[in-house]
C-alpha angles and dihedrals in degrees: 000000000000091000092049092049091049091050092052091048097054091041090058093046093046093049092053099042114018109020113144126206125212129166127201113241093237097033091231104077135029132200122183145150133235089215088080089074103017091132089055099049094172095059118125116213121205116221121188123199125179107182134095091242141007144117144269127212120183114184121204093358117217128162112357144287130214113213111209113195110202111176122180089266112078112239091230093059125089091255093048093051090058094053121101130194116225122195127198118183122219117245093250095048114131142148106055146074117220119222137177108235126200125164092335098314120118126206118186111243101171132357121221091250090060097058098086090056087066091213117167119245122190135188137175113267091225091058096074145276131307111260114200112195122190116230107233110254133177089217118033097171095103098040123107126163110205133164143152122234135199136185109228126189116232090209135059135069112328095000090121089063097060099100098200095068095060117337092195092060096052108124121183094214126140115259116251119254090257091050092050092051091048093045095056088053102042108025121112088242135015133176144118131258149106133289113242099195141277118308101181143354133213132178090271109029149012124227116221132190118239134197113197127199093183128035115188096175142338141178127224097007093280093161121051120215121237140157130046113342090350092285092144131060132188132199149124133269132191119229126189110260089232089065126069124240111241113255132204129035100295116136117238136195101240121203134157151122137283119234123177090344097308131110118239120194119244127166110001116170123165108281094235089055091049091051091055091047093046092046091054093047091049092051092050096041093241098117109112092216142005124250131177105245095177 
């Protein structure tokens, strides 16, 4: 309690008297050094980032920085209130605790000792700013705090299956017809194929192997082409541990999102069921986009 009170006190003083402002050149990523204010170790530096994803690298951390994420959508709006910030430290990250700061109150998000585990932590954008506090060190020469960040929507097809937003709210329920049709049009990846089994398991998710016979779209080359004329793709997809991995040789429509370079499963009905749904929507003109199902 004493340490927290002291931290809040010097944060307030620093913000009023010694706060520094720096902006990344591309507004997506920031790289700075604590040596710029090593003689004022209680300085708080303000960092402003305006992209949906990027990174932060703080060399020789001293004092603290407040990371203000300001996307195009205002946090006070309905869209902003649905946005979450997800943080994933780099393996070599050291030297700082991460807090969520709101009106002077600090809530621990990730301790320094947790950084090498590279676990994802998320919070609602409306809940405050990210407060990065350097851990006092006699020798800061080997300390670098580094992480990636992403803005993730809490709404949309399959969003309820991403376990890092709120594991307690993960529900393994089929997507509605409207969600399936929207997912095949707007997801980061969409295709059809079969699940080949579980490759690995963590406390929050399982990773399964996929073989796709159709690939409507993908980001970041998640699925590699193989076979004659590239009519076969293989890759991996993460599935919340609360949800089962489909078994057998049934073909599924596979959609989902990409977070920190990994695929996460969203809506995934059996492909034959999707074909019936899509055929009806196409005849009635209610399909939000056109795809080649042949």
